[in-house]
N, C-alpha and C positions, 0 to 999 in steps of 0.2 A: 505494502498498499507506499503509494508519494503522501511523502509529507507536506500539508498545504503551503507555501510562501505565505514569509508572511511582508507585510507592508513597508514601507518604506516611509517615518519618523518625517523627515525631511520635502516627501513625496506629498503628505496628506494636507488637505485646509484646515483655515480657523471651521467652527463648526463639525465638523466631522465626528461621530459616532459611534465610539468601540460597541461592538453587542454585547450586553452583560451575561461571561462566561462565572459560571457556577466553580469556587476549588474545594482541597483540603483545608486547615489551618488543622497538623498534627501533636501530639505533646510531643514529638519525639524533631518537630521541626522548633519548635519554642525551647526547648531547651539543647538542642543542636545553636537557638539564637544566644542564649543564655548567656553558653559557655561560650561562644564566639567572643559575644559582645564581652567578654566579663564582670558582666551585672549580676554581683552577689546579692541585690537585695530580696528579702526576705517577704518583701509586702507584694510579690504576685503568688507566691505560693500562701501564701495567708490570707488574701483572695482570691485564689481560686480561678484569678483571669490571665491570661496571653499579656503581655506588654505590645501594647500599642503599637512604638516603631517598629516591631516582630512581626503586626498587623499588618504594617505598611508594607514592610519588606516583600515583607508575601506578595501580597496586592500588588507591589510595582515588578515583581518576577513573573505573575502572573503577565503582565499587560507583556513583557518584553517574551514573549513566547507569542503575539500578535502581531506587534510590532520589532523591525526592525532601527536599530542606529547606526547611522556614518560610522565609519574611521573617525577616528578623532573629534567624537561626539564629546562634551561635557557638562554631566551635571551643574545646574548653579544655583538649584535653591529647588529648598524643599518646604511644603506646609505642612501640617498635619492638627487637626479640630478631632479630640474623642468626643464621639457620645457617647456612645457605651463601653460597656465594659463586656468579654468574651470569655468565653474558658477555650479550653481544647482538649480535645476530641472539637472540630463546627466546622460546618458544610459552609460557605460565606457566600457571597456572591458582588462582584468586579463591577462598575462598567463608569463608563467616563468618555471626559470631550475631546478635541482640543479647542481648551479656551481663546486663543492668542496663540497668534504666530506674525510671525515681524520681521520683514532682512533687514543688514545692516548690513554698511561692511564686507560685504561678499557672506556672511554669516544669517542665518538664521536662528529665531529664537521664539521656539514653540515651548507654549503653557498647557499642561495638560491636569483637568483639573478629575478626579474619581472618587468615587460612593463605592465604600466597603456596606455589604447589608451581609443580614445573619438569612441564608437560602428557606429558613421556613419562618420566617418574621417583618414586621414590618420593622419598618425605620432606619436609618442608616446606625450601624456602630464607631467609621468613621468617615470621616469627608480631609481628603488632599486634595493638593497642584504640587505640581514639580515642573519645573521649568528646565530643559533643557537647551543648546545650544549647537549646534552646530556646520558643518561647514554646506556655502550653499550650490559650490556645484554638483549639476548634476541631474539639478533637483529643476523644478517651474522654473 
């Protein structure tokens, strides 16, 4: 079975919406995130919640399954607003869109807004905005 090609971010217009994608947040992923970040704070275990930035990192990883970043791209900004806690394991849904896109000095700056919700519940658990700068070469 052929792997579907990913859209190149620099080719996508402002307003482009990414189809909602369901993904799993496993306890193993959260443990690996905590180990990688060396976050020994017991608040997550005490409250039973996954770290919000672990949720954001997992969501952005899922987004990279849908889009491809051109070589030399720079992640220049990240904003996250936590709306609710989530425990792992959890089935989550990611949706997003390109909120801003501008061209300047041979570069494209794109801001992607995304929402993460629990797949079986209403309302977001996390809202985010990530900004990427990439070469305009080879795009529209």
